[in-house]
C-alpha positions, 0 to 999 in steps of 0.5 A: 500500500502506498501510504502517501497516496492513501493519506492524500485520498483521505484528505480528498474524501474529507474535502469532498464531504464538506463540499457536498455538505455545504452545497446541500446544507445537509447534516451528518457531516461528523458521521461521514468524516469519522470514516474517511480514513477507513474508506481511503484504505478500503478503496485505494489501499488495495482492498476493494475495487469500486467497480468489481472484485470484493464487496463493500456495504455501508450500513450507517447510511446517513454517512453516504457522503463519505461513500460517494466521496470515496467512490469519486476519489477512486474514479467510480463517479464524477467528483463534481457530479457528486457535489452537484447531485448530492441531496438536491432536487433532481440530483442523482445521489440521495442522502442515504446510499441507493443501489444503482449508483456505481459502486453502491452495493446496498440501499441504506437508511434504517440502521442495523440491516447491513450485517444481515445483508452482508451475511446473506451476500457472503453465504451466497458467494460460498454457495456459488464458490465465488472467492470474494470478500464482503466487508460491512461498515457499521456505526457503534450506535448500531450495536443497539439494534438486535438484528445486528446480533442475530447476524453476528450469531449466524455468521459465527455459527456458519464460520463465514471467513469471507466476511469482515465487519468494521465498527466505526467506534467513535463513541457517539450516536445521534443523541448521546454517547454510545456508552450511555446505552451500550458499553463498547469496551468489551466488544472484541471479546464479545465478538470472539464469544460469537465465533469471530476473530476480532481486534481493535485498531486505530481507525485513522492509522492507514497502515494499521487498518491495511494490515488488519484488513489483510489478515484472513482466516476461517472465521468472520473478522471484526475490526473495532476501529477507534475513530474521532467523530468529525475528524478534521473539523475541530468545532464538531470533533467528538461532540454530541451536537456534531451529529446533526450539525449542518453547514452552509456555502459560506463555511466552505473555505474555513472548513477546507482550510481546517481540514488541510491544516489537520491533515 
């Protein structure tokens, strides 16, 4: 993996996220920024080809701008069309990802469904003898959803070694800290109890992410990715209010300057 290229891509993803957000006046900017490094490694670190090969599913669909930005940086969609078409009347890119967009494998929206879809996709590949990996990214707030744990149990029982679940463990959800409703500390141990290989990784360390994603085995894998919500925009980093914070076109230059300074 070319670390310089991936770092540059992560910055470009963040820049596109804030460009889309300021143009459309939408929220969920912080949720998108926290996964920019993960997506940079997934798409440009040699893990997923956005137009084929391994499969990537974004379960936390409210962070769709990050996925669109990553696909744009990887060449699957046009960056300017992403900015002009995101969350606009008549635009091609909805606020939550929808199948039909190049590189988008699942329609997201209601939280907690991604893991079950990923299990079904991985199992179908096994039955069809297709040597493809399925990666699914969820938020730590989604762990409140019972459907997530049903999928986790089934994947462990079936020993779906082609499945990797990545948890954006930024410690925050819509209205508070995840620790207020779900203790995130023993997550790796809990996944292990369900038959998964699990490890904790710095979700902003590109080399560590790439190494963790490269490891494979006979059991499903879970990467608990420790991240900072709103990474790169100081005023919303690690804040509850950052979840629904929106910005306007006049904020763009200030936000871009902050991102470049933090990179």
